[in-house]
C-alpha positions, 0 to 999 in steps of 0.5 A, spaced: 125 430 687 132 431 685 137 426 688 144 428 690 146 420 691 144 415 686 145 407 688 144 402 682 145 395 684 151 397 688 155 391 691 162 391 695 165 385 698 171 384 703 174 377 702 168 372 703 163 377 706 158 381 702 158 388 705 153 391 700 149 386 696 145 389 690 143 396 693 138 401 689 136 407 692 137 415 692 138 420 697 134 427 695 135 434 697 132 437 703 131 431 706 134 427 712 135 420 710 136 415 716 141 409 714 139 403 719 141 396 721 144 391 725 151 391 727 155 389 720 149 390 716 153 394 711 151 402 714 159 404 714 161 401 708 155 404 704 157 411 707 164 410 705 162 408 698 157 415 697 163 419 700 168 416 694 172 413 699 171 406 697 170 403 690 164 399 688 165 392 686 159 392 682 154 397 680 154 405 680 154 410 685 153 417 683 154 423 689 155 430 689 162 432 690 160 438 695 160 433 701 161 433 708 163 426 711 163 425 719 166 418 720 164 413 726 171 413 729 174 420 731 178 422 725 181 429 728 188 431 730 188 429 738 194 433 739 191 440 736 186 444 740 179 445 738 180 452 734 186 449 731 182 443 728 177 448 726 182 452 722 185 446 719 178 444 716 177 451 714 183 451 710 182 445 707 175 446 705 177 453 702 173 457 707 175 465 706 179 468 712 174 473 713 168 468 714 172 464 719 171 468 725 163 468 724 163 461 722 167 458 728 163 462 733 156 459 730 159 452 730 162 453 737 156 455 740 152 450 736 156 444 739 157 447 746 164 447 745 165 455 746 170 456 752 174 450 750 177 453 744 184 452 747 183 444 749 186 439 746 181 434 742 184 428 745 182 431 752 175 432 750 170 427 753 167 422 748 161 426 746 165 433 745 169 429 740 163 427 736 161 435 737 167 437 734 167 432 729 160 434 726 163 442 727 169 440 722 164 437 717 160 443 717 165 448 716 164 449 709 156 448 708 156 442 704 150 440 699 151 433 701 152 431 709 154 424 711 154 422 718 156 415 721 153 414 727 154 422 730 150 421 736 154 415 739 156 418 746 152 424 746 147 426 751 140 427 750 140 435 751 146 435 745 143 430 741 136 434 741 140 440 739 144 436 734 137 434 730 135 441 730 141 443 727 141 437 722 133 439 720 135 446 719 140 444 714 135 440 710 131 446 710 136 449 707 136 444 701 142 440 704 141 432 703 143 429 710 144 421 711 144 419 718 147 412 720 144 410 726 143 404 731 138 408 735 131 407 732 128 413 736 133 417 731 130 413 725 123 416 727 126 423 726 128 422 719 124 423 713 125 417 710 130 411 712 134 405 708 134 399 712 139 394 711 140 387 713 146 383 711 148 388 706 141 388 703 136 393 702 130 391 705 126 397 706 126 404 703 121 409 705 118 414 711 119 410 718 112 412 719 109 407 714 113 401 716 111 403 723 104 402 721 105 395 719 105 394 726 098 396 728 095 392 733 101 388 735 104 392 740 101 392 747 104 394 754 103 389 761 101 394 766 100 393 774 106 388 775 110 386 781 116 384 778 118 386 771 123 381 770 119 375 771 114 378 766 119 379 761 122 372 761 115 369 761 113 373 755 119 371 751 118 364 752 111 365 750 110 362 742 106 368 740 110 374 743 116 376 738 119 381 743 118 383 750 122 389 753 122 392 760 119 399 759 119 403 766 114 399 770 111 396 764 113 390 760 112 392 752 110 386 748 110 385 740 106 380 738 108 375 732 103 376 726 096 373 727 098 371 734 093 372 739 094 377 745 096 373 751 092 373 758 096 376 764 096 369 767 100 366 762 105 371 763 105 370 770 102 376 773 094 374 773 093 381 777 096 385 771 093 388 765 095 387 758 093 393 753 094 396 746 099 401 745 102 405 739 107 402 735 114 404 735 119 404 729 123 399 733 117 394 734 117 394 726 125 393 726 125 387 730 119 384 727 122 385 720 129 382 721 126 376 725 132 375 729 129 376 736 126 372 742 128 366 745 132 365 751 138 369 752 144 363 753 146 361 760 152 364 763 156 359 767 155 357 774 161 362 776 157 368 774 150 365 774 149 364 782 145 367 788 148 372 792 146 374 799 141 380 800 140 385 804 143 392 806 147 397 801 153 394 797 155 400 793 155 407 798 157 414 795 157 418 801 158 426 800 163 424 794 167 430 792 172 430 786 176 436 784 181 438 779 185 444 781 179 449 781 174 445 778 169 441 782 167 435 777 163 431 783 160 436 788 157 432 794 154 426 791 151 421 795 147 414 793 146 407 795 145 401 791 142 394 794 144 387 791 139 385 785 138 393 784 140 396 777 141 403 778 142 408 772 147 414 773 145 419 767 147 426 766 150 430 760 157 430 757 162 432 763 156 432 768 161 427 773 158 421 771 164 417 769 168 421 775 163 418 780 164 411 777 172 411 777 171 413 784 167 407 786 171 403 782 177 405 786 180 407 780 180 415 783 181 417 790 176 422 792 178 429 794 173 428 800 167 423 802 167 416 802 166 411 797 164 404 800 163 397 796 161 391 799 162 394 806 169 396 804 172 403 804 176 404 798 180 409 801 183 403 805 182 397 802 181 398 794 185 391 792 180 387 796 174 391 794 176 390 786 176 383 787 168 383 788 167 388 782 167 388 775 168 394 771 166 395 763 169 402 761 166 407 757 172 407 752 174 400 749 180 398 754 182 391 752 188 389 749 187 391 741 193 387 739 191 380 743 186 376 740 179 375 743 181 368 747 188 371 749 184 377 752 179 373 756 185 368 758 189 374 761 183 377 765 181 370 768 188 370 770 188 377 773 181 375 777 185 369 780 182 364 776 187 358 774 187 351 771 181 347 768 176 352 771 180 358 768 179 354 761 172 352 762 170 359 764 173 362 758 170 357 753 163 358 756 164 366 755 166 365 747 160 361 747 155 365 751 157 371 747 158 368 740 165 370 740 167 363 738 168 364 730 172 370 732 176 367 738 183 368 734 182 375 731 185 381 735 180 385 739 182 391 735 179 388 729 172 387 732 166 390 729 163 395 735 158 390 737 163 384 738 168 389 742 162 391 747 161 383 748 168 382 749 168 387 754 162 385 758 165 378 758 171 380 761 168 384 766 163 378 769 167 372 768 170 372 775 162 372 778 163 379 781 158 381 786 158 388 784 158 390 776 160 397 774 158 399 766 160 405 763 155 406 757 156 399 755 151 399 749 153 406 746 153 405 739 150 398 739 144 396 735 137 394 738 139 386 737 145 386 741 142 391 746 137 386 748 142 381 749 146 385 753 140 387 758 138 379 758 145 378 761 144 384 766 137 382 768 140 375 769 145 378 774 141 382 777 136 377 779 142 373 782 143 379 787 148 382 783 148 390 784 149 393 777 151 401 776 150 403 769 151 410 765 147 411 759 145 416 754 140 412 751 134 414 755 129 408 753 135 404 756 134 407 762 127 405 763 130 398 764 133 401 771 130 400 778 132 407 780 136 412 776 140 418 779 141 424 774 147 428 775 148 435 772 154 440 773 157 435 778 151 435 783 145 429 783 139 433 782 134 427 782 133 420 784 127 415 783 124 410 779 123 411 772 116 412 773 117 417 779 122 421 774 117 422 769 112 424 773 116 430 776 115 433 769 108 431 768 104 438 766 098 440 762 102 441 756 106 434 757 101 429 760 105 423 758 112 425 758 118 421 756 124 420 760 128 424 755 123 430 756 123 429 764 131 429 763 131 435 759 126 439 763 130 437 770 136 440 766 133 446 764 130 447 771 137 447 774 139 452 769 134 457 770 135 456 778 142 457 777 141 464 773 136 467 778 
């Protein structure tokens, strides 16, 4: 099969860090090649080498010059409109004026940006920015398309459409390289290049790597407390990985390990049964950096809270921006110790609801109450009871990691020896010590997210708001985050979280799906999946159910 990229013993270092270490691989035409690895594995560096934006220190890179490249960070002009960005890229790529109208119409329709042509790129949501970036990369159909984590911040409906478009391009003979931290996406690729610390450790079809895990993946069903079973499984010597999946706990066994009895996991009434392996199981096993206890949070954070009653209350919340209703009579409660997931497509109103419940935005009508405090009358008092991690990295990029932690500890009223001890503990718990004096803006994405979570919880809040906390981070960091979140929920902290990664939504106790500003479904992950069960789809995933609910809402709107 013809290759549009050939890598021969490619090496690239930044100071003492070897980002790419002797990689040999090729990218064939007409295929989608996944570039997979943990944060810092070398994915972005390798893509930039393919694009000719970096020169290798050793080895050779041969790649087609008819390429499109979409960087990880939004690289378009925020002061230009959607249409102006498309026009600029069309001119840069030499697209004839006569062809631009049809091309723009097709790309706007595909990306869901039709109707937003006059909106400034800087005013788009995170997911819409990603779609515009891809549209600009496709203005002139390339022979080689390099995509650096294009689906970060993109909702499941748009992500499914994005994959359909990419596979259509591959069918037309385009070679696509898709870098991703979402391992369900790796399963959609024809082949994957799996990197670890700059080295290529697997090159081939994802299904071949997945099949190595046959007989090692199990589910523990019929359990009372998922978090207790998960914690027990992580301590078991034969368990390589334990992950909450809806009402069950998914286990991956170490090679050659015996299947643990349900009683060994603290759930004698449960059933441990085999399930089909996933690519993520193989990824975790191959990297062999998993399991064991999550580092303990300091006492100010990790302590019991009183139970009983709702501590987050949304009552008939409405938020209008002029004639546009972003949140339309939304209502729900969150109890102490409950993890409530708020899901929805880009622009559905999730972040606006979040901001009203955090006291960052006033509702047009309705009531937002936190810990029994009406945010309309006592927002400052309520804010001391909550922690908030925003969708966009909102810490101070020109302050060091240590300075950011010290600043936020002061904002939350910590002082003296206690303040110093908490900041030191957070550096240790989140493995930020080696980067303590690095400016926050220079951190890799996974470490930025760690710092943001540390700053949100260092004062020991009773309520925690997490707006897409693991967007773009790899499965190892995601497990670490959810270990901390489960610990806090076990202490009685009420957690409200948004996510576009629906495997992650399985970790929630209940989820609510918001669409066009309205709450269209509320229930446990199992209840939401059951609502989409039918003869054609007897075992729907949460993504299947999410899309079915959104499509049903659209049909109802049209009728």
